[in-house]
VEXNU-162603 format. One record per atom (N, C-alpha, C): atom name; residue in one letter; x, y, z. Coordinates in Angstrom, 3 decimals, padded with zeros to 6 digits, always signed. Each point is the difference from the previous one (the first is absolute). Layout:
! residues N
<node><zami>CA</zami><drenti>A</drenti><east>X</east><north>Y</north><up>Z</up></node>
...
END
This chain:
! residues 85
<node><zami>N</zami><drenti>M</drenti><east>-034.357</east><north>+000.308</north><up>-015.999</up></node>
<node><zami>CA</zami><drenti>M</drenti><east>+001.108</east><north>+000.872</north><up>-000.385</up></node>
<node><zami>C</zami><drenti>M</drenti><east>+001.081</east><north>-000.184</north><up>+001.129</up></node>
<node><zami>N</zami><drenti>L</drenti><east>+001.088</east><north>-000.314</north><up>-000.407</up></node>
<node><zami>CA</zami><drenti>L</drenti><east>+001.216</east><north>-000.149</north><up>+000.903</up></node>
<node><zami>C</zami><drenti>L</drenti><east>+000.468</east><north>+001.367</north><up>+000.477</up></node>
<node><zami>N</zami><drenti>Q</drenti><east>+000.189</east><north>+000.093</north><up>+001.243</up></node>
<node><zami>CA</zami><drenti>Q</drenti><east>+000.583</east><north>+001.408</north><up>+000.439</up></node>
<node><zami>C</zami><drenti>Q</drenti><east>+001.261</east><north>-000.190</north><up>+000.888</up></node>
<node><zami>N</zami><drenti>S</drenti><east>+000.960</east><north>+000.734</north><up>-000.172</up></node>
<node><zami>CA</zami><drenti>S</drenti><east>+001.279</east><north>-000.186</north><up>+000.834</up></node>
<node><zami>C</zami><drenti>S</drenti><east>+000.221</east><north>+001.398</north><up>+000.483</up></node>
<node><zami>N</zami><drenti>L</drenti><east>+000.962</east><north>-000.008</north><up>+001.034</up></node>
<node><zami>CA</zami><drenti>L</drenti><east>+000.513</east><north>+001.115</north><up>+000.593</up></node>
<node><zami>C</zami><drenti>L</drenti><east>+001.440</east><north>-000.061</north><up>+000.151</up></node>
<node><zami>N</zami><drenti>I</drenti><east>+000.799</east><north>+000.783</north><up>-000.448</up></node>
<node><zami>CA</zami><drenti>I</drenti><east>+001.475</east><north>-000.013</north><up>+000.086</up></node>
<node><zami>C</zami><drenti>I</drenti><east>+000.496</east><north>+001.125</north><up>+000.827</up></node>
<node><zami>N</zami><drenti>F</drenti><east>+000.902</east><north>-000.512</north><up>+000.934</up></node>
<node><zami>CA</zami><drenti>F</drenti><east>+000.678</east><north>+000.998</north><up>+000.888</up></node>
<node><zami>C</zami><drenti>F</drenti><east>+001.487</east><north>+000.182</north><up>-000.421</up></node>
<node><zami>N</zami><drenti>D</drenti><east>+000.434</east><north>+001.172</north><up>-000.118</up></node>
<node><zami>CA</zami><drenti>D</drenti><east>+001.416</east><north>+000.166</north><up>-000.152</up></node>
<node><zami>C</zami><drenti>D</drenti><east>+000.656</east><north>+000.217</north><up>+001.341</up></node>
<node><zami>N</zami><drenti>M</drenti><east>+000.469</east><north>-001.138</north><up>+000.578</up></node>
<node><zami>CA</zami><drenti>M</drenti><east>+000.457</east><north>+000.024</north><up>+001.399</up></node>
<node><zami>C</zami><drenti>M</drenti><east>+001.313</east><north>+000.660</north><up>+000.121</up></node>
<node><zami>N</zami><drenti>V</drenti><east>+000.925</east><north>-000.027</north><up>-000.869</up></node>
<node><zami>CA</zami><drenti>V</drenti><east>+001.377</east><north>+000.598</north><up>+000.040</up></node>
<node><zami>C</zami><drenti>V</drenti><east>-000.075</east><north>+001.493</north><up>+000.296</up></node>
<node><zami>N</zami><drenti>G</drenti><east>+000.219</east><north>+000.333</north><up>+001.190</up></node>
<node><zami>CA</zami><drenti>G</drenti><east>+000.046</east><north>+001.380</north><up>+000.397</up></node>
<node><zami>C</zami><drenti>G</drenti><east>-001.345</east><north>+000.763</north><up>+000.267</up></node>
<node><zami>N</zami><drenti>T</drenti><east>-001.016</east><north>-000.880</north><up>-000.318</up></node>
<node><zami>CA</zami><drenti>T</drenti><east>-001.435</east><north>+000.516</north><up>+000.064</up></node>
<node><zami>C</zami><drenti>T</drenti><east>-000.704</east><north>-000.261</north><up>+001.339</up></node>
<node><zami>N</zami><drenti>L</drenti><east>+000.001</east><north>-001.339</north><up>+000.183</up></node>
<node><zami>CA</zami><drenti>L</drenti><east>-000.601</east><north>-000.540</north><up>+001.227</up></node>
<node><zami>C</zami><drenti>L</drenti><east>+001.106</east><north>-000.172</north><up>+001.280</up></node>
<node><zami>N</zami><drenti>F</drenti><east>+001.046</east><north>-000.213</north><up>-000.415</up></node>
<node><zami>CA</zami><drenti>F</drenti><east>+001.187</east><north>+000.124</north><up>+001.010</up></node>
<node><zami>C</zami><drenti>F</drenti><east>+001.399</east><north>+000.020</north><up>-000.621</up></node>
<node><zami>N</zami><drenti>Q</drenti><east>+000.969</east><north>+000.483</north><up>+000.836</up></node>
<node><zami>CA</zami><drenti>Q</drenti><east>+001.285</east><north>+000.264</north><up>-000.707</up></node>
<node><zami>C</zami><drenti>Q</drenti><east>+000.685</east><north>-001.246</north><up>-000.143</up></node>
<node><zami>N</zami><drenti>T</drenti><east>+000.030</east><north>-000.606</north><up>-001.186</up></node>
<node><zami>CA</zami><drenti>T</drenti><east>+000.396</east><north>-001.164</north><up>-000.453</up></node>
<node><zami>C</zami><drenti>T</drenti><east>+001.598</east><north>-000.315</north><up>+000.277</up></node>
<node><zami>N</zami><drenti>D</drenti><east>+000.724</east><north>+001.110</north><up>-000.121</up></node>
<node><zami>CA</zami><drenti>D</drenti><east>+001.497</east><north>-000.240</north><up>+000.165</up></node>
<node><zami>C</zami><drenti>D</drenti><east>+000.165</east><north>-000.259</north><up>+001.543</up></node>
<node><zami>N</zami><drenti>K</drenti><east>-000.734</east><north>+000.598</north><up>+000.830</up></node>
<node><zami>CA</zami><drenti>K</drenti><east>+000.293</east><north>-000.164</north><up>+001.448</up></node>
<node><zami>C</zami><drenti>K</drenti><east>-000.553</east><north>-001.336</north><up>+000.427</up></node>
<node><zami>N</zami><drenti>I</drenti><east>-001.119</east><north>-000.554</north><up>-000.551</up></node>
<node><zami>CA</zami><drenti>I</drenti><east>-000.467</east><north>-001.300</north><up>+000.108</up></node>
<node><zami>C</zami><drenti>I</drenti><east>+001.031</east><north>-000.974</north><up>-000.350</up></node>
<node><zami>N</zami><drenti>L</drenti><east>+000.516</east><north>+000.098</north><up>-001.208</up></node>
<node><zami>CA</zami><drenti>L</drenti><east>+000.954</east><north>-000.934</north><up>-000.526</up></node>
<node><zami>C</zami><drenti>L</drenti><east>+001.251</east><north>-000.098</north><up>+000.631</up></node>
<node><zami>N</zami><drenti>E</drenti><east>+000.490</east><north>+001.256</north><up>+000.488</up></node>
<node><zami>CA</zami><drenti>E</drenti><east>+001.251</east><north>-000.038</north><up>+000.604</up></node>
<node><zami>C</zami><drenti>E</drenti><east>-000.045</east><north>-000.621</north><up>+001.374</up></node>
<node><zami>N</zami><drenti>L</drenti><east>-001.123</east><north>+000.259</north><up>+000.745</up></node>
<node><zami>CA</zami><drenti>L</drenti><east>-000.247</east><north>-000.689</north><up>+001.298</up></node>
<node><zami>C</zami><drenti>L</drenti><east>-000.017</east><north>-001.501</north><up>-000.158</up></node>
<node><zami>N</zami><drenti>S</drenti><east>-000.780</east><north>-000.340</north><up>-001.019</up></node>
<node><zami>CA</zami><drenti>S</drenti><east>-000.036</east><north>-001.520</north><up>-000.280</up></node>
<node><zami>C</zami><drenti>S</drenti><east>+001.342</east><north>-000.587</north><up>-000.344</up></node>
<node><zami>N</zami><drenti>L</drenti><east>+000.797</east><north>+000.742</north><up>-000.712</up></node>
<node><zami>CA</zami><drenti>L</drenti><east>+001.330</east><north>-000.498</north><up>-000.338</up></node>
<node><zami>C</zami><drenti>L</drenti><east>+000.850</east><north>-000.177</north><up>+001.255</up></node>
<node><zami>N</zami><drenti>D</drenti><east>-000.082</east><north>+001.110</north><up>+000.817</up></node>
<node><zami>CA</zami><drenti>D</drenti><east>+000.858</east><north>-000.129</north><up>+001.244</up></node>
<node><zami>C</zami><drenti>D</drenti><east>-000.621</east><north>-001.090</north><up>+000.815</up></node>
<node><zami>N</zami><drenti>D</drenti><east>-001.236</east><north>-000.269</north><up>+000.143</up></node>
<node><zami>CA</zami><drenti>D</drenti><east>-000.448</east><north>-001.181</north><up>+000.803</up></node>
<node><zami>C</zami><drenti>D</drenti><east>+000.551</east><north>-001.289</north><up>-000.727</up></node>
<node><zami>N</zami><drenti>T</drenti><east>+000.079</east><north>-000.049</north><up>-001.164</up></node>
<node><zami>CA</zami><drenti>T</drenti><east>+000.230</east><north>-001.110</north><up>-000.754</up></node>
<node><zami>C</zami><drenti>T</drenti><east>+001.780</east><north>-000.292</north><up>+000.180</up></node>
<node><zami>N</zami><drenti>F</drenti><east>+000.737</east><north>+001.006</north><up>-000.018</up></node>
<node><zami>CA</zami><drenti>F</drenti><east>+001.335</east><north>-000.249</north><up>+000.258</up></node>
<node><zami>C</zami><drenti>F</drenti><east>+000.396</east><north>-000.173</north><up>+001.493</up></node>
<node><zami>N</zami><drenti>N</drenti><east>-000.813</east><north>+000.462</north><up>+000.815</up></node>
<node><zami>CA</zami><drenti>N</drenti><east>+000.041</east><north>-000.371</north><up>+001.444</up></node>
<node><zami>C</zami><drenti>N</drenti><east>-000.423</east><north>-001.513</north><up>+000.114</up></node>
<node><zami>N</zami><drenti>Q</drenti><east>-000.883</east><north>-000.378</north><up>-000.646</up></node>
<node><zami>CA</zami><drenti>Q</drenti><east>-000.227</east><north>-001.539</north><up>-000.092</up></node>
<node><zami>C</zami><drenti>Q</drenti><east>+001.230</east><north>-000.804</north><up>-000.440</up></node>
<node><zami>N</zami><drenti>L</drenti><east>+000.484</east><north>+000.466</north><up>-001.133</up></node>
<node><zami>CA</zami><drenti>L</drenti><east>+001.219</east><north>-000.643</north><up>-000.534</up></node>
<node><zami>C</zami><drenti>L</drenti><east>+001.235</east><north>-000.154</north><up>+001.023</up></node>
<node><zami>N</zami><drenti>R</drenti><east>+000.135</east><north>+001.170</north><up>+000.675</up></node>
<node><zami>CA</zami><drenti>R</drenti><east>+000.908</east><north>+000.040</north><up>+001.015</up></node>
<node><zami>C</zami><drenti>R</drenti><east>-000.170</east><north>-000.982</north><up>+001.124</up></node>
<node><zami>N</zami><drenti>S</drenti><east>-001.254</east><north>-000.035</north><up>+000.370</up></node>
<node><zami>CA</zami><drenti>S</drenti><east>-000.322</east><north>-000.973</north><up>+001.148</up></node>
<node><zami>C</zami><drenti>S</drenti><east>+000.195</east><north>-001.515</north><up>-000.451</up></node>
<node><zami>N</zami><drenti>L</drenti><east>-000.012</east><north>-000.165</north><up>-001.304</up></node>
<node><zami>CA</zami><drenti>L</drenti><east>+000.302</east><north>-001.427</north><up>-000.513</up></node>
<node><zami>C</zami><drenti>L</drenti><east>+001.472</east><north>-000.227</north><up>-000.380</up></node>
<node><zami>N</zami><drenti>N</drenti><east>+000.807</east><north>+001.085</north><up>+000.123</up></node>
<node><zami>CA</zami><drenti>N</drenti><east>+001.435</east><north>-000.008</north><up>-000.214</up></node>
<node><zami>C</zami><drenti>N</drenti><east>+000.183</east><north>-000.113</north><up>-001.532</up></node>
<node><zami>N</zami><drenti>K</drenti><east>-000.847</east><north>+000.726</north><up>-000.669</up></node>
<node><zami>CA</zami><drenti>K</drenti><east>+000.162</east><north>+000.093</north><up>-001.535</up></node>
<node><zami>C</zami><drenti>K</drenti><east>+000.380</east><north>+001.283</north><up>-000.417</up></node>
<node><zami>N</zami><drenti>W</drenti><east>+000.172</east><north>+000.825</north><up>+000.817</up></node>
<node><zami>CA</zami><drenti>W</drenti><east>+000.520</east><north>+001.499</north><up>-000.292</up></node>
<node><zami>C</zami><drenti>W</drenti><east>+000.620</east><north>+000.503</north><up>+001.214</up></node>
<node><zami>N</zami><drenti>D</drenti><east>+001.081</east><north>+000.691</north><up>-000.231</up></node>
<node><zami>CA</zami><drenti>D</drenti><east>+000.584</east><north>+000.635</north><up>+001.077</up></node>
<node><zami>C</zami><drenti>D</drenti><east>+000.547</east><north>+001.380</north><up>-000.161</up></node>
<node><zami>N</zami><drenti>K</drenti><east>-000.770</east><north>+000.687</north><up>-000.896</up></node>
<node><zami>CA</zami><drenti>K</drenti><east>+000.329</east><north>+001.396</north><up>-000.319</up></node>
<node><zami>C</zami><drenti>K</drenti><east>-001.270</east><north>+000.778</north><up>+000.300</up></node>
<node><zami>N</zami><drenti>V</drenti><east>+000.102</east><north>+001.387</north><up>-000.208</up></node>
<node><zami>CA</zami><drenti>V</drenti><east>-001.095</east><north>+000.911</north><up>+000.075</up></node>
<node><zami>C</zami><drenti>V</drenti><east>-001.005</east><north>-000.311</north><up>-001.267</up></node>
<node><zami>N</zami><drenti>T</drenti><east>-001.242</east><north>+000.341</north><up>+000.322</up></node>
<node><zami>CA</zami><drenti>T</drenti><east>-001.023</east><north>-000.141</north><up>-001.089</up></node>
<node><zami>C</zami><drenti>T</drenti><east>+000.419</east><north>+000.774</north><up>-001.233</up></node>
<node><zami>N</zami><drenti>P</drenti><east>+000.036</east><north>-000.465</north><up>-001.078</up></node>
<node><zami>CA</zami><drenti>P</drenti><east>+000.582</east><north>+000.786</north><up>-001.243</up></node>
<node><zami>C</zami><drenti>P</drenti><east>-001.189</east><north>+000.911</north><up>-000.516</up></node>
<node><zami>N</zami><drenti>I</drenti><east>-000.520</east><north>+000.958</north><up>+000.894</up></node>
<node><zami>CA</zami><drenti>I</drenti><east>-001.065</east><north>+000.879</north><up>-000.436</up></node>
<node><zami>C</zami><drenti>I</drenti><east>+000.377</east><north>+000.816</north><up>-001.233</up></node>
<node><zami>N</zami><drenti>D</drenti><east>+001.253</east><north>+000.691</north><up>-000.026</up></node>
<node><zami>CA</zami><drenti>D</drenti><east>+000.374</east><north>+000.672</north><up>-001.110</up></node>
<node><zami>C</zami><drenti>D</drenti><east>+000.049</east><north>-000.746</north><up>-001.315</up></node>
<node><zami>N</zami><drenti>K</drenti><east>+000.492</east><north>-001.187</north><up>+000.044</up></node>
<node><zami>CA</zami><drenti>K</drenti><east>-000.004</east><north>-000.896</north><up>-001.218</up></node>
<node><zami>C</zami><drenti>K</drenti><east>-001.365</east><north>-000.175</north><up>-000.459</up></node>
<node><zami>N</zami><drenti>Y</drenti><east>-000.955</east><north>-000.238</north><up>+000.933</up></node>
<node><zami>CA</zami><drenti>Y</drenti><east>-001.349</east><north>-000.426</north><up>-000.431</up></node>
<node><zami>C</zami><drenti>Y</drenti><east>-000.730</east><north>+001.298</north><up>-000.474</up></node>
<node><zami>N</zami><drenti>R</drenti><east>+000.459</east><north>+001.227</north><up>+000.414</up></node>
<node><zami>CA</zami><drenti>R</drenti><east>-000.693</east><north>+001.186</north><up>-000.450</up></node>
<node><zami>C</zami><drenti>R</drenti><east>+000.322</east><north>+000.248</north><up>-001.551</up></node>
<node><zami>N</zami><drenti>E</drenti><east>+001.310</east><north>-000.531</north><up>-000.322</up></node>
<node><zami>CA</zami><drenti>E</drenti><east>+000.417</east><north>+000.217</north><up>-001.367</up></node>
<node><zami>C</zami><drenti>E</drenti><east>-000.702</east><north>-000.968</north><up>-000.844</up></node>
<node><zami>N</zami><drenti>I</drenti><east>-000.649</east><north>-001.189</north><up>+000.492</up></node>
<node><zami>CA</zami><drenti>I</drenti><east>-000.608</east><north>-000.913</north><up>-000.904</up></node>
<node><zami>C</zami><drenti>I</drenti><east>-001.495</east><north>-000.064</north><up>+000.150</up></node>
<node><zami>N</zami><drenti>M</drenti><east>-000.557</east><north>+000.771</north><up>+000.949</up></node>
<node><zami>CA</zami><drenti>M</drenti><east>-001.416</east><north>-000.149</north><up>+000.364</up></node>
<node><zami>C</zami><drenti>M</drenti><east>-000.832</east><north>+000.166</north><up>-001.134</up></node>
<node><zami>N</zami><drenti>G</drenti><east>-001.012</east><north>-000.991</north><up>-000.170</up></node>
<node><zami>CA</zami><drenti>G</drenti><east>-000.850</east><north>-000.001</north><up>-001.033</up></node>
<node><zami>C</zami><drenti>G</drenti><east>+000.254</east><north>-001.131</north><up>-001.002</up></node>
<node><zami>N</zami><drenti>V</drenti><east>+001.158</east><north>-000.641</north><up>+000.241</up></node>
<node><zami>CA</zami><drenti>V</drenti><east>+000.253</east><north>-001.176</north><up>-000.964</up></node>
<node><zami>C</zami><drenti>V</drenti><east>-000.781</east><north>-001.170</north><up>+000.680</up></node>
<node><zami>N</zami><drenti>P</drenti><east>-000.203</east><north>-001.062</north><up>-000.824</up></node>
<node><zami>CA</zami><drenti>P</drenti><east>-000.662</east><north>-001.161</north><up>+000.568</up></node>
<node><zami>C</zami><drenti>P</drenti><east>+000.826</east><north>-000.567</north><up>+001.246</up></node>
<node><zami>N</zami><drenti>L</drenti><east>-000.700</east><north>-000.639</north><up>+000.985</up></node>
<node><zami>CA</zami><drenti>L</drenti><east>+000.596</east><north>-000.370</north><up>+001.203</up></node>
<node><zami>C</zami><drenti>L</drenti><east>+001.126</east><north>-001.200</north><up>-000.293</up></node>
<node><zami>N</zami><drenti>P</drenti><east>-000.117</east><north>-000.854</north><up>-000.811</up></node>
<node><zami>CA</zami><drenti>P</drenti><east>+001.117</east><north>-000.974</north><up>-000.312</up></node>
<node><zami>C</zami><drenti>P</drenti><east>+001.223</east><north>+000.826</north><up>-000.432</up></node>
<node><zami>N</zami><drenti>K</drenti><east>-000.038</east><north>+001.069</north><up>-000.678</up></node>
<node><zami>CA</zami><drenti>K</drenti><east>+001.145</east><north>+000.840</north><up>-000.338</up></node>
<node><zami>C</zami><drenti>K</drenti><east>+000.636</east><north>+000.616</north><up>+001.126</up></node>
<node><zami>N</zami><drenti>V</drenti><east>-000.920</east><north>+000.476</north><up>+000.944</up></node>
<node><zami>CA</zami><drenti>V</drenti><east>+000.342</east><north>+000.694</north><up>+001.229</up></node>
<node><zami>C</zami><drenti>V</drenti><east>+000.995</east><north>-000.995</north><up>+000.766</up></node>
<node><zami>N</zami><drenti>W</drenti><east>-000.478</east><north>-001.337</north><up>+000.309</up></node>
<node><zami>CA</zami><drenti>W</drenti><east>+000.663</east><north>-000.815</north><up>+000.757</up></node>
<node><zami>C</zami><drenti>W</drenti><east>+001.309</east><north>-000.411</north><up>-000.748</up></node>
<node><zami>N</zami><drenti>E</drenti><east>-000.026</east><north>-000.139</north><up>-001.283</up></node>
<node><zami>CA</zami><drenti>E</drenti><east>+001.271</east><north>-000.219</north><up>-000.789</up></node>
<node><zami>C</zami><drenti>E</drenti><east>+001.000</east><north>+001.122</north><up>+000.360</up></node>
<node><zami>N</zami><drenti>A</drenti><east>-000.402</east><north>+001.265</north><up>-000.054</up></node>
<node><zami>CA</zami><drenti>A</drenti><east>+000.972</east><north>+000.990</north><up>+000.229</up></node>
<node><zami>C</zami><drenti>A</drenti><east>+000.380</east><north>+000.150</north><up>+001.435</up></node>
<node><zami>N</zami><drenti>L</drenti><east>-000.906</east><north>-000.235</north><up>+001.010</up></node>
<node><zami>CA</zami><drenti>L</drenti><east>+000.301</east><north>+000.240</north><up>+001.363</up></node>
<node><zami>C</zami><drenti>L</drenti><east>+000.667</east><north>-001.271</north><up>+000.682</up></node>
<node><zami>N</zami><drenti>L</drenti><east>-000.295</east><north>-001.092</north><up>-000.571</up></node>
<node><zami>CA</zami><drenti>L</drenti><east>+000.553</east><north>-001.327</north><up>+000.533</up></node>
<node><zami>C</zami><drenti>L</drenti><east>+000.710</east><north>-000.781</north><up>-001.070</up></node>
<node><zami>N</zami><drenti>P</drenti><east>+001.050</east><north>+000.606</north><up>-000.721</up></node>
<node><zami>CA</zami><drenti>P</drenti><east>+000.561</east><north>-000.656</north><up>-000.969</up></node>
<node><zami>C</zami><drenti>P</drenti><east>+000.827</east><north>-001.311</north><up>+000.183</up></node>
<node><zami>N</zami><drenti>N</drenti><east>+000.340</east><north>-000.068</north><up>+001.249</up></node>
<node><zami>CA</zami><drenti>N</drenti><east>+000.683</east><north>-001.257</north><up>+000.405</up></node>
<node><zami>C</zami><drenti>N</drenti><east>-000.793</east><north>-001.054</north><up>+000.759</up></node>
<node><zami>N</zami><drenti>H</drenti><east>-001.304</east><north>+000.228</north><up>-000.068</up></node>
<node><zami>CA</zami><drenti>H</drenti><east>-000.862</east><north>-000.946</north><up>+000.680</up></node>
<node><zami>C</zami><drenti>H</drenti><east>-000.738</east><north>-000.871</north><up>-001.028</up></node>
<node><zami>N</zami><drenti>S</drenti><east>-000.425</east><north>-001.217</north><up>+000.419</up></node>
<node><zami>CA</zami><drenti>S</drenti><east>-000.646</east><north>-000.930</north><up>-000.744</up></node>
<node><zami>C</zami><drenti>S</drenti><east>-001.488</east><north>+000.495</north><up>-000.492</up></node>
<node><zami>N</zami><drenti>N</drenti><east>-000.395</east><north>-000.535</north><up>-001.090</up></node>
<node><zami>CA</zami><drenti>N</drenti><east>-001.418</east><north>+000.276</north><up>-000.412</up></node>
<node><zami>C</zami><drenti>N</drenti><east>-000.982</east><north>-000.387</north><up>+001.053</up></node>
<node><zami>N</zami><drenti>E</drenti><east>+000.206</east><north>-001.034</north><up>+000.880</up></node>
<node><zami>CA</zami><drenti>E</drenti><east>-000.793</east><north>-000.353</north><up>+000.965</up></node>
<node><zami>C</zami><drenti>E</drenti><east>-000.136</east><north>+001.008</north><up>+001.098</up></node>
<node><zami>N</zami><drenti>V</drenti><east>+001.220</east><north>+000.596</north><up>+000.413</up></node>
<node><zami>CA</zami><drenti>V</drenti><east>-000.115</east><north>+001.052</north><up>+000.922</up></node>
<node><zami>C</zami><drenti>V</drenti><east>-000.594</east><north>+001.268</north><up>-000.480</up></node>
<node><zami>N</zami><drenti>R</drenti><east>+000.179</east><north>+000.280</north><up>-001.235</up></node>
<node><zami>CA</zami><drenti>R</drenti><east>-000.675</east><north>+001.088</north><up>-000.640</up></node>
<node><zami>C</zami><drenti>R</drenti><east>-001.482</east><north>-000.066</north><up>-000.055</up></node>
<node><zami>N</zami><drenti>E</drenti><east>-000.479</east><north>-001.120</north><up>-000.350</up></node>
<node><zami>CA</zami><drenti>E</drenti><east>-001.488</east><north>-000.393</north><up>-000.008</up></node>
<node><zami>C</zami><drenti>E</drenti><east>-000.583</east><north>+000.139</north><up>+001.543</up></node>
<node><zami>N</zami><drenti>Q</drenti><east>+000.763</east><north>-000.555</north><up>+000.851</up></node>
<node><zami>CA</zami><drenti>Q</drenti><east>-000.559</east><north>+000.091</north><up>+001.432</up></node>
<node><zami>C</zami><drenti>Q</drenti><east>+000.072</east><north>+001.557</north><up>+000.427</up></node>
<node><zami>N</zami><drenti>T</drenti><east>+000.989</east><north>+000.689</north><up>-000.461</up></node>
<node><zami>CA</zami><drenti>T</drenti><east>+000.135</east><north>+001.412</north><up>+000.459</up></node>
<node><zami>C</zami><drenti>T</drenti><east>-001.101</east><north>+000.803</north><up>-000.515</up></node>
<node><zami>N</zami><drenti>D</drenti><east>-000.283</east><north>-000.408</north><up>-001.440</up></node>
<node><zami>CA</zami><drenti>D</drenti><east>-001.097</east><north>+000.597</north><up>-000.794</up></node>
<node><zami>C</zami><drenti>D</drenti><east>-001.340</east><north>-000.176</north><up>+000.855</up></node>
<node><zami>N</zami><drenti>A</drenti><east>-000.436</east><north>-001.264</north><up>+000.407</up></node>
<node><zami>CA</zami><drenti>A</drenti><east>-001.083</east><north>-000.209</north><up>+000.586</up></node>
<node><zami>C</zami><drenti>A</drenti><east>-000.068</east><north>+000.673</north><up>+001.373</up></node>
<node><zami>N</zami><drenti>Y</drenti><east>+001.041</east><north>+000.044</north><up>+000.730</up></node>
<node><zami>CA</zami><drenti>Y</drenti><east>-000.038</east><north>+000.732</north><up>+001.449</up></node>
<node><zami>C</zami><drenti>Y</drenti><east>-000.310</east><north>+001.572</north><up>-000.341</up></node>
<node><zami>N</zami><drenti>F</drenti><east>+000.839</east><north>+000.522</north><up>-001.020</up></node>
<node><zami>CA</zami><drenti>F</drenti><east>-000.205</east><north>+001.464</north><up>-000.333</up></node>
<node><zami>C</zami><drenti>F</drenti><east>-001.525</east><north>+000.173</north><up>-000.212</up></node>
<node><zami>N</zami><drenti>L</drenti><east>-000.613</east><north>-000.726</north><up>-000.829</up></node>
<node><zami>CA</zami><drenti>L</drenti><east>-001.368</east><north>+000.207</north><up>-000.351</up></node>
<node><zami>C</zami><drenti>L</drenti><east>-000.925</east><north>-000.143</north><up>+001.109</up></node>
<node><zami>N</zami><drenti>E</drenti><east>+000.224</east><north>-000.911</north><up>+000.916</up></node>
<node><zami>CA</zami><drenti>E</drenti><east>-000.631</east><north>-000.116</north><up>+001.261</up></node>
<node><zami>C</zami><drenti>E</drenti><east>+000.093</east><north>+001.293</north><up>+000.836</up></node>
<node><zami>N</zami><drenti>R</drenti><east>+001.164</east><north>+000.533</north><up>+000.232</up></node>
<node><zami>CA</zami><drenti>R</drenti><east>+000.215</east><north>+001.270</north><up>+000.636</up></node>
<node><zami>C</zami><drenti>R</drenti><east>-000.589</east><north>+001.184</north><up>-000.663</up></node>
<node><zami>N</zami><drenti>L</drenti><east>+000.036</east><north>-000.054</north><up>-001.264</up></node>
<node><zami>CA</zami><drenti>L</drenti><east>-000.622</east><north>+001.048</north><up>-000.910</up></node>
<node><zami>C</zami><drenti>L</drenti><east>-001.493</east><north>+000.043</north><up>+000.424</up></node>
<node><zami>N</zami><drenti>V</drenti><east>-000.624</east><north>-001.028</north><up>-000.033</up></node>
<node><zami>CA</zami><drenti>V</drenti><east>-001.466</east><north>-000.035</north><up>+000.331</up></node>
<node><zami>C</zami><drenti>V</drenti><east>-000.233</east><north>+000.458</north><up>+001.443</up></node>
<node><zami>N</zami><drenti>E</drenti><east>+000.754</east><north>-000.498</north><up>+000.795</up></node>
<node><zami>CA</zami><drenti>E</drenti><east>-000.145</east><north>+000.319</north><up>+001.415</up></node>
<node><zami>C</zami><drenti>E</drenti><east>+000.339</east><north>+001.520</north><up>+000.271</up></node>
<node><zami>N</zami><drenti>N</drenti><east>+000.924</east><north>+000.589</north><up>-000.633</up></node>
<node><zami>CA</zami><drenti>N</drenti><east>+000.305</east><north>+001.372</north><up>+000.148</up></node>
<node><zami>C</zami><drenti>N</drenti><east>-001.016</east><north>+000.958</north><up>-000.547</up></node>
<node><zami>N</zami><drenti>I</drenti><east>-000.576</east><north>-000.391</north><up>-001.099</up></node>
<node><zami>CA</zami><drenti>I</drenti><east>-001.183</east><north>+000.672</north><up>-000.741</up></node>
<node><zami>C</zami><drenti>I</drenti><east>-001.094</east><north>-000.061</north><up>+001.035</up></node>
END
């Protein structure tokens, strides 16, 4: 018999919004260090769209960047997310 255990991590095991926002700030700090972003981290805009798939997040937050930069940003964000968890 196959058994599984499912955790509802969002707000149960940790405060998801804080981890996501910290990881987003880390990501935009990285973009700034690469001279690919020169403004503050768009936390407020991210809060408006939180929960949509990540490709849509990067389309919204980095509308003038190439798909390559968005994909690199996504990979870095996921690394930071795992590290911050």
